[in-house]
Biotite code that builds the C-alpha atoms (Angstrom):
import biotite.structure as struc

atoms = struc.array([
    struc.Atom([27.810, -96.699, -85.796], chain_id="A", res_id=1, res_name="UNK", atom_name="CA", element="C"),
    struc.Atom([26.029, -100.161, -85.234], chain_id="A", res_id=2, res_name="UNK", atom_name="CA", element="C"),
    struc.Atom([24.520, -102.427, -87.504], chain_id="A", res_id=3, res_name="UNK", atom_name="CA", element="C"),
    struc.Atom([20.940, -103.228, -86.436], chain_id="A", res_id=4, res_name="UNK", atom_name="CA", element="C"),
    struc.Atom([18.523, -105.813, -87.677], chain_id="A", res_id=5, res_name="UNK", atom_name="CA", element="C"),
    struc.Atom([14.751, -104.611, -87.127], chain_id="A", res_id=6, res_name="UNK", atom_name="CA", element="C"),
    struc.Atom([12.456, -107.252, -85.863], chain_id="A", res_id=7, res_name="UNK", atom_name="CA", element="C"),
    struc.Atom([9.410, -105.579, -85.404], chain_id="A", res_id=8, res_name="UNK", atom_name="CA", element="C"),
    struc.Atom([8.242, -102.011, -86.274], chain_id="A", res_id=9, res_name="UNK", atom_name="CA", element="C"),
    struc.Atom([6.036, -100.276, -83.322], chain_id="A", res_id=10, res_name="UNK", atom_name="CA", element="C"),
    struc.Atom([5.833, -97.041, -85.502], chain_id="A", res_id=11, res_name="UNK", atom_name="CA", element="C"),
    struc.Atom([6.955, -95.861, -88.919], chain_id="A", res_id=12, res_name="UNK", atom_name="CA", element="C"),
    struc.Atom([7.866, -97.824, -92.116], chain_id="A", res_id=13, res_name="UNK", atom_name="CA", element="C"),
    struc.Atom([6.741, -101.418, -91.715], chain_id="A", res_id=14, res_name="UNK", atom_name="CA", element="C"),
    struc.Atom([9.035, -101.970, -94.626], chain_id="A", res_id=15, res_name="UNK", atom_name="CA", element="C"),
    struc.Atom([11.917, -101.569, -92.341], chain_id="A", res_id=16, res_name="UNK", atom_name="CA", element="C"),
    struc.Atom([10.922, -105.196, -90.700], chain_id="A", res_id=17, res_name="UNK", atom_name="CA", element="C"),
    struc.Atom([13.335, -107.691, -91.141], chain_id="A", res_id=18, res_name="UNK", atom_name="CA", element="C"),
    struc.Atom([15.812, -105.461, -92.712], chain_id="A", res_id=19, res_name="UNK", atom_name="CA", element="C"),
    struc.Atom([19.360, -104.295, -91.196], chain_id="A", res_id=20, res_name="UNK", atom_name="CA", element="C"),
    struc.Atom([20.010, -100.655, -91.215], chain_id="A", res_id=21, res_name="UNK", atom_name="CA", element="C"),
    struc.Atom([22.692, -98.351, -89.875], chain_id="A", res_id=22, res_name="UNK", atom_name="CA", element="C"),
    struc.Atom([22.509, -96.693, -86.389], chain_id="A", res_id=23, res_name="UNK", atom_name="CA", element="C"),
    struc.Atom([24.291, -93.592, -85.350], chain_id="A", res_id=24, res_name="UNK", atom_name="CA", element="C"),
    struc.Atom([24.832, -92.740, -81.552], chain_id="A", res_id=25, res_name="UNK", atom_name="CA", element="C"),
    struc.Atom([24.877, -96.559, -80.502], chain_id="A", res_id=26, res_name="UNK", atom_name="CA", element="C"),
    struc.Atom([27.416, -97.375, -77.588], chain_id="A", res_id=27, res_name="UNK", atom_name="CA", element="C"),
    struc.Atom([29.489, -94.280, -77.461], chain_id="A", res_id=28, res_name="UNK", atom_name="CA", element="C"),
    struc.Atom([32.963, -94.126, -76.326], chain_id="A", res_id=29, res_name="UNK", atom_name="CA", element="C"),
    struc.Atom([32.210, -93.856, -72.547], chain_id="A", res_id=30, res_name="UNK", atom_name="CA", element="C"),
    struc.Atom([35.260, -92.021, -72.059], chain_id="A", res_id=31, res_name="UNK", atom_name="CA", element="C"),
    struc.Atom([33.835, -89.133, -74.473], chain_id="A", res_id=32, res_name="UNK", atom_name="CA", element="C"),
    struc.Atom([30.469, -89.458, -73.129], chain_id="A", res_id=33, res_name="UNK", atom_name="CA", element="C"),
    struc.Atom([29.242, -86.068, -71.403], chain_id="A", res_id=34, res_name="UNK", atom_name="CA", element="C"),
    struc.Atom([28.784, -86.820, -67.659], chain_id="A", res_id=35, res_name="UNK", atom_name="CA", element="C"),
    struc.Atom([25.805, -84.415, -67.849], chain_id="A", res_id=36, res_name="UNK", atom_name="CA", element="C"),
    struc.Atom([24.173, -86.590, -70.608], chain_id="A", res_id=37, res_name="UNK", atom_name="CA", element="C"),
    struc.Atom([20.820, -87.812, -69.845], chain_id="A", res_id=38, res_name="UNK", atom_name="CA", element="C"),
    struc.Atom([21.045, -91.154, -71.812], chain_id="A", res_id=39, res_name="UNK", atom_name="CA", element="C"),
    struc.Atom([21.821, -94.176, -70.371], chain_id="A", res_id=40, res_name="UNK", atom_name="CA", element="C"),
    struc.Atom([24.003, -96.545, -72.747], chain_id="A", res_id=41, res_name="UNK", atom_name="CA", element="C"),
    struc.Atom([23.934, -100.101, -71.512], chain_id="A", res_id=42, res_name="UNK", atom_name="CA", element="C"),
    struc.Atom([26.090, -102.791, -71.936], chain_id="A", res_id=43, res_name="UNK", atom_name="CA", element="C"),
    struc.Atom([25.174, -103.934, -75.119], chain_id="A", res_id=44, res_name="UNK", atom_name="CA", element="C"),
    struc.Atom([26.000, -107.357, -77.063], chain_id="A", res_id=45, res_name="UNK", atom_name="CA", element="C"),
    struc.Atom([25.738, -109.098, -80.178], chain_id="A", res_id=46, res_name="UNK", atom_name="CA", element="C"),
    struc.Atom([22.188, -110.385, -80.364], chain_id="A", res_id=47, res_name="UNK", atom_name="CA", element="C"),
    struc.Atom([20.530, -108.293, -77.534], chain_id="A", res_id=48, res_name="UNK", atom_name="CA", element="C"),
    struc.Atom([16.767, -107.246, -78.081], chain_id="A", res_id=49, res_name="UNK", atom_name="CA", element="C"),
    struc.Atom([16.122, -103.649, -77.204], chain_id="A", res_id=50, res_name="UNK", atom_name="CA", element="C"),
    struc.Atom([13.538, -100.902, -78.250], chain_id="A", res_id=51, res_name="UNK", atom_name="CA", element="C"),
    struc.Atom([15.077, -98.079, -80.302], chain_id="A", res_id=52, res_name="UNK", atom_name="CA", element="C"),
    struc.Atom([13.459, -94.935, -80.884], chain_id="A", res_id=53, res_name="UNK", atom_name="CA", element="C"),
    struc.Atom([14.837, -93.498, -83.974], chain_id="A", res_id=54, res_name="UNK", atom_name="CA", element="C"),
    struc.Atom([15.189, -90.392, -86.574], chain_id="A", res_id=55, res_name="UNK", atom_name="CA", element="C"),
    struc.Atom([15.930, -90.940, -90.178], chain_id="A", res_id=56, res_name="UNK", atom_name="CA", element="C"),
    struc.Atom([18.933, -89.498, -91.290], chain_id="A", res_id=57, res_name="UNK", atom_name="CA", element="C"),
    struc.Atom([19.060, -90.853, -94.643], chain_id="A", res_id=58, res_name="UNK", atom_name="CA", element="C"),
    struc.Atom([16.171, -92.852, -94.965], chain_id="A", res_id=59, res_name="UNK", atom_name="CA", element="C"),
    struc.Atom([16.204, -96.086, -95.393], chain_id="A", res_id=60, res_name="UNK", atom_name="CA", element="C"),
    struc.Atom([20.151, -96.357, -94.942], chain_id="A", res_id=61, res_name="UNK", atom_name="CA", element="C"),
    struc.Atom([20.766, -94.480, -91.798], chain_id="A", res_id=62, res_name="UNK", atom_name="CA", element="C"),
    struc.Atom([19.284, -93.599, -88.392], chain_id="A", res_id=63, res_name="UNK", atom_name="CA", element="C"),
    struc.Atom([20.318, -91.739, -85.380], chain_id="A", res_id=64, res_name="UNK", atom_name="CA", element="C"),
    struc.Atom([19.453, -93.312, -82.202], chain_id="A", res_id=65, res_name="UNK", atom_name="CA", element="C"),
    struc.Atom([17.219, -90.576, -80.649], chain_id="A", res_id=66, res_name="UNK", atom_name="CA", element="C"),
    struc.Atom([16.967, -91.967, -76.808], chain_id="A", res_id=67, res_name="UNK", atom_name="CA", element="C"),
    struc.Atom([18.361, -94.497, -74.433], chain_id="A", res_id=68, res_name="UNK", atom_name="CA", element="C"),
    struc.Atom([17.494, -98.397, -75.405], chain_id="A", res_id=69, res_name="UNK", atom_name="CA", element="C"),
    struc.Atom([14.722, -99.322, -73.756], chain_id="A", res_id=70, res_name="UNK", atom_name="CA", element="C"),
    struc.Atom([14.128, -102.885, -72.539], chain_id="A", res_id=71, res_name="UNK", atom_name="CA", element="C"),
    struc.Atom([11.620, -105.307, -74.096], chain_id="A", res_id=72, res_name="UNK", atom_name="CA", element="C"),
    struc.Atom([9.110, -106.034, -71.056], chain_id="A", res_id=73, res_name="UNK", atom_name="CA", element="C"),
    struc.Atom([5.351, -106.059, -71.512], chain_id="A", res_id=74, res_name="UNK", atom_name="CA", element="C"),
    struc.Atom([5.079, -102.880, -70.134], chain_id="A", res_id=75, res_name="UNK", atom_name="CA", element="C"),
    struc.Atom([7.123, -100.705, -72.316], chain_id="A", res_id=76, res_name="UNK", atom_name="CA", element="C"),
    struc.Atom([5.454, -102.249, -75.329], chain_id="A", res_id=77, res_name="UNK", atom_name="CA", element="C"),
    struc.Atom([1.829, -101.311, -73.809], chain_id="A", res_id=78, res_name="UNK", atom_name="CA", element="C"),
    struc.Atom([3.633, -98.073, -73.245], chain_id="A", res_id=79, res_name="UNK", atom_name="CA", element="C"),
    struc.Atom([4.800, -97.334, -76.801], chain_id="A", res_id=80, res_name="UNK", atom_name="CA", element="C"),
    struc.Atom([1.138, -98.946, -78.103], chain_id="A", res_id=81, res_name="UNK", atom_name="CA", element="C"),
    struc.Atom([-0.406, -96.095, -75.947], chain_id="A", res_id=82, res_name="UNK", atom_name="CA", element="C"),
    struc.Atom([1.417, -93.614, -77.223], chain_id="A", res_id=83, res_name="UNK", atom_name="CA", element="C"),
    struc.Atom([1.072, -94.686, -80.719], chain_id="A", res_id=84, res_name="UNK", atom_name="CA", element="C"),
    struc.Atom([-2.741, -94.671, -80.449], chain_id="A", res_id=85, res_name="UNK", atom_name="CA", element="C"),
    struc.Atom([-2.622, -91.622, -78.658], chain_id="A", res_id=86, res_name="UNK", atom_name="CA", element="C"),
    struc.Atom([-4.348, -92.482, -75.525], chain_id="A", res_id=87, res_name="UNK", atom_name="CA", element="C"),
    struc.Atom([-3.449, -92.435, -72.088], chain_id="A", res_id=88, res_name="UNK", atom_name="CA", element="C"),
    struc.Atom([-1.274, -95.505, -70.790], chain_id="A", res_id=89, res_name="UNK", atom_name="CA", element="C"),
    struc.Atom([-3.058, -97.658, -68.261], chain_id="A", res_id=90, res_name="UNK", atom_name="CA", element="C"),
    struc.Atom([-6.687, -97.384, -70.130], chain_id="A", res_id=91, res_name="UNK", atom_name="CA", element="C"),
    struc.Atom([-6.825, -101.174, -71.221], chain_id="A", res_id=92, res_name="UNK", atom_name="CA", element="C"),
    struc.Atom([-9.123, -102.299, -73.834], chain_id="A", res_id=93, res_name="UNK", atom_name="CA", element="C"),
    struc.Atom([-12.207, -104.061, -72.860], chain_id="A", res_id=94, res_name="UNK", atom_name="CA", element="C"),
    struc.Atom([-11.951, -107.480, -74.233], chain_id="A", res_id=95, res_name="UNK", atom_name="CA", element="C"),
    struc.Atom([-15.704, -109.233, -74.151], chain_id="A", res_id=96, res_name="UNK", atom_name="CA", element="C"),
    struc.Atom([-16.068, -112.292, -72.829], chain_id="A", res_id=97, res_name="UNK", atom_name="CA", element="C"),
    struc.Atom([-17.481, -114.893, -75.409], chain_id="A", res_id=98, res_name="UNK", atom_name="CA", element="C"),
    struc.Atom([-20.627, -116.755, -73.734], chain_id="A", res_id=99, res_name="UNK", atom_name="CA", element="C"),
    struc.Atom([-18.711, -120.058, -73.380], chain_id="A", res_id=100, res_name="UNK", atom_name="CA", element="C"),
    struc.Atom([-15.854, -118.663, -71.572], chain_id="A", res_id=101, res_name="UNK", atom_name="CA", element="C"),
    struc.Atom([-18.287, -118.184, -68.434], chain_id="A", res_id=102, res_name="UNK", atom_name="CA", element="C"),
    struc.Atom([-20.479, -121.237, -68.777], chain_id="A", res_id=103, res_name="UNK", atom_name="CA", element="C"),
    struc.Atom([-19.811, -124.396, -67.271], chain_id="A", res_id=104, res_name="UNK", atom_name="CA", element="C"),
    struc.Atom([-20.842, -127.516, -69.131], chain_id="A", res_id=105, res_name="UNK", atom_name="CA", element="C"),
    struc.Atom([-21.070, -130.496, -66.798], chain_id="A", res_id=106, res_name="UNK", atom_name="CA", element="C"),
    struc.Atom([-20.173, -134.197, -67.321], chain_id="A", res_id=107, res_name="UNK", atom_name="CA", element="C"),
    struc.Atom([-17.871, -133.602, -70.305], chain_id="A", res_id=108, res_name="UNK", atom_name="CA", element="C"),
    struc.Atom([-20.310, -131.575, -72.453], chain_id="A", res_id=109, res_name="UNK", atom_name="CA", element="C"),
    struc.Atom([-19.428, -128.731, -74.886], chain_id="A", res_id=110, res_name="UNK", atom_name="CA", element="C"),
    struc.Atom([-20.361, -125.295, -74.806], chain_id="A", res_id=111, res_name="UNK", atom_name="CA", element="C"),
    struc.Atom([-21.689, -124.059, -78.272], chain_id="A", res_id=112, res_name="UNK", atom_name="CA", element="C"),
    struc.Atom([-22.050, -120.103, -78.841], chain_id="A", res_id=113, res_name="UNK", atom_name="CA", element="C"),
    struc.Atom([-25.723, -119.626, -79.411], chain_id="A", res_id=114, res_name="UNK", atom_name="CA", element="C"),
    struc.Atom([-26.684, -115.852, -79.615], chain_id="A", res_id=115, res_name="UNK", atom_name="CA", element="C"),
    struc.Atom([-30.322, -116.886, -79.363], chain_id="A", res_id=116, res_name="UNK", atom_name="CA", element="C"),
    struc.Atom([-29.938, -118.763, -76.121], chain_id="A", res_id=117, res_name="UNK", atom_name="CA", element="C"),
    struc.Atom([-30.971, -116.978, -72.696], chain_id="A", res_id=118, res_name="UNK", atom_name="CA", element="C"),
    struc.Atom([-26.909, -116.595, -71.718], chain_id="A", res_id=119, res_name="UNK", atom_name="CA", element="C"),
    struc.Atom([-25.245, -116.846, -75.228], chain_id="A", res_id=120, res_name="UNK", atom_name="CA", element="C"),
    struc.Atom([-23.934, -120.635, -74.755], chain_id="A", res_id=121, res_name="UNK", atom_name="CA", element="C"),
    struc.Atom([-25.655, -123.668, -74.764], chain_id="A", res_id=122, res_name="UNK", atom_name="CA", element="C"),
    struc.Atom([-23.993, -127.532, -73.543], chain_id="A", res_id=123, res_name="UNK", atom_name="CA", element="C"),
    struc.Atom([-24.491, -130.106, -76.085], chain_id="A", res_id=124, res_name="UNK", atom_name="CA", element="C"),
    struc.Atom([-23.038, -133.712, -76.043], chain_id="A", res_id=125, res_name="UNK", atom_name="CA", element="C"),
    struc.Atom([-20.780, -134.986, -78.149], chain_id="A", res_id=126, res_name="UNK", atom_name="CA", element="C"),
    struc.Atom([-22.842, -137.323, -80.954], chain_id="A", res_id=127, res_name="UNK", atom_name="CA", element="C"),
    struc.Atom([-20.200, -139.365, -82.321], chain_id="A", res_id=128, res_name="UNK", atom_name="CA", element="C"),
    struc.Atom([-15.721, -139.780, -82.597], chain_id="A", res_id=129, res_name="UNK", atom_name="CA", element="C"),
    struc.Atom([-14.458, -139.067, -85.730], chain_id="A", res_id=130, res_name="UNK", atom_name="CA", element="C"),
    struc.Atom([-11.077, -140.729, -86.648], chain_id="A", res_id=131, res_name="UNK", atom_name="CA", element="C"),
    struc.Atom([-9.730, -140.869, -83.074], chain_id="A", res_id=132, res_name="UNK", atom_name="CA", element="C"),
    struc.Atom([-7.318, -143.151, -83.191], chain_id="A", res_id=133, res_name="UNK", atom_name="CA", element="C"),
    struc.Atom([-6.828, -146.215, -80.301], chain_id="A", res_id=134, res_name="UNK", atom_name="CA", element="C"),
    struc.Atom([-5.695, -145.103, -77.048], chain_id="A", res_id=135, res_name="UNK", atom_name="CA", element="C"),
    struc.Atom([-6.989, -147.507, -74.392], chain_id="A", res_id=136, res_name="UNK", atom_name="CA", element="C"),
    struc.Atom([-7.862, -145.493, -71.243], chain_id="A", res_id=137, res_name="UNK", atom_name="CA", element="C"),
    struc.Atom([-9.476, -146.460, -67.857], chain_id="A", res_id=138, res_name="UNK", atom_name="CA", element="C"),
    struc.Atom([-12.404, -144.259, -66.630], chain_id="A", res_id=139, res_name="UNK", atom_name="CA", element="C"),
    struc.Atom([-13.412, -143.106, -63.138], chain_id="A", res_id=140, res_name="UNK", atom_name="CA", element="C"),
    struc.Atom([-16.104, -145.890, -63.315], chain_id="A", res_id=141, res_name="UNK", atom_name="CA", element="C"),
    struc.Atom([-13.133, -148.555, -63.877], chain_id="A", res_id=142, res_name="UNK", atom_name="CA", element="C"),
    struc.Atom([-14.797, -149.267, -67.623], chain_id="A", res_id=143, res_name="UNK", atom_name="CA", element="C"),
    struc.Atom([-11.763, -149.318, -70.522], chain_id="A", res_id=144, res_name="UNK", atom_name="CA", element="C"),
    struc.Atom([-12.637, -146.888, -73.588], chain_id="A", res_id=145, res_name="UNK", atom_name="CA", element="C"),
    struc.Atom([-11.034, -146.957, -76.645], chain_id="A", res_id=146, res_name="UNK", atom_name="CA", element="C"),
    struc.Atom([-9.894, -143.388, -76.559], chain_id="A", res_id=147, res_name="UNK", atom_name="CA", element="C"),
    struc.Atom([-10.910, -139.961, -74.174], chain_id="A", res_id=148, res_name="UNK", atom_name="CA", element="C"),
    struc.Atom([-13.345, -139.064, -76.731], chain_id="A", res_id=149, res_name="UNK", atom_name="CA", element="C"),
    struc.Atom([-15.498, -142.090, -75.881], chain_id="A", res_id=150, res_name="UNK", atom_name="CA", element="C"),
    struc.Atom([-15.248, -141.549, -72.207], chain_id="A", res_id=151, res_name="UNK", atom_name="CA", element="C"),
    struc.Atom([-16.516, -138.113, -72.771], chain_id="A", res_id=152, res_name="UNK", atom_name="CA", element="C"),
    struc.Atom([-19.411, -139.128, -75.355], chain_id="A", res_id=153, res_name="UNK", atom_name="CA", element="C"),
    struc.Atom([-20.419, -141.889, -72.596], chain_id="A", res_id=154, res_name="UNK", atom_name="CA", element="C"),
    struc.Atom([-20.103, -139.457, -69.421], chain_id="A", res_id=155, res_name="UNK", atom_name="CA", element="C"),
    struc.Atom([-22.505, -136.866, -71.259], chain_id="A", res_id=156, res_name="UNK", atom_name="CA", element="C"),
    struc.Atom([-24.784, -139.084, -72.645], chain_id="A", res_id=157, res_name="UNK", atom_name="CA", element="C"),
    struc.Atom([-25.299, -140.885, -69.111], chain_id="A", res_id=158, res_name="UNK", atom_name="CA", element="C"),
    struc.Atom([-25.551, -137.894, -67.361], chain_id="A", res_id=159, res_name="UNK", atom_name="CA", element="C"),
    struc.Atom([-22.221, -138.632, -65.176], chain_id="A", res_id=160, res_name="UNK", atom_name="CA", element="C"),
    struc.Atom([-19.087, -137.152, -64.203], chain_id="A", res_id=161, res_name="UNK", atom_name="CA", element="C"),
    struc.Atom([-16.707, -139.458, -65.803], chain_id="A", res_id=162, res_name="UNK", atom_name="CA", element="C"),
    struc.Atom([-12.855, -138.493, -65.896], chain_id="A", res_id=163, res_name="UNK", atom_name="CA", element="C"),
    struc.Atom([-9.518, -140.533, -66.796], chain_id="A", res_id=164, res_name="UNK", atom_name="CA", element="C"),
    struc.Atom([-8.297, -142.600, -64.276], chain_id="A", res_id=165, res_name="UNK", atom_name="CA", element="C"),
    struc.Atom([-5.374, -144.008, -65.925], chain_id="A", res_id=166, res_name="UNK", atom_name="CA", element="C"),
    struc.Atom([-4.072, -144.212, -69.352], chain_id="A", res_id=167, res_name="UNK", atom_name="CA", element="C"),
    struc.Atom([-3.152, -147.219, -71.768], chain_id="A", res_id=168, res_name="UNK", atom_name="CA", element="C"),
    struc.Atom([-5.218, -149.394, -69.679], chain_id="A", res_id=169, res_name="UNK", atom_name="CA", element="C"),
])
């Protein structure tokens, strides 16, 4: 029997999150373990993090380990997510690109999402620098600016590709 702190519930009662529970079948005595046992009992230590597949015995106090301990990896978490969602593993959800993720704005302009624009985004120059503190920088045009915001503003308005050459100039 072991006491386990539940950090995250992938499937089941979310109320168990951040609770301590008792788990049986955890790290059995290796000398009494059957040679034909299909389970692998890794050498766990206090503070380790693992994925547990549990079955309630006396909810919410006692649970039984229902499989080997599973390492926490992105692949294993994705596999569990696909099992829970009842979808085949390997099919990834399509995340639509935002228009500004594929649009390059030259000369330090900012991309603004514009659903009415031709490609969904448009480039705009900064109009002013709000409450930016004084941190002098030297621009690639060998001019000193009060801060990076002012350099970006000048770069865009003058249609020149300026960048920070050095800080604290």
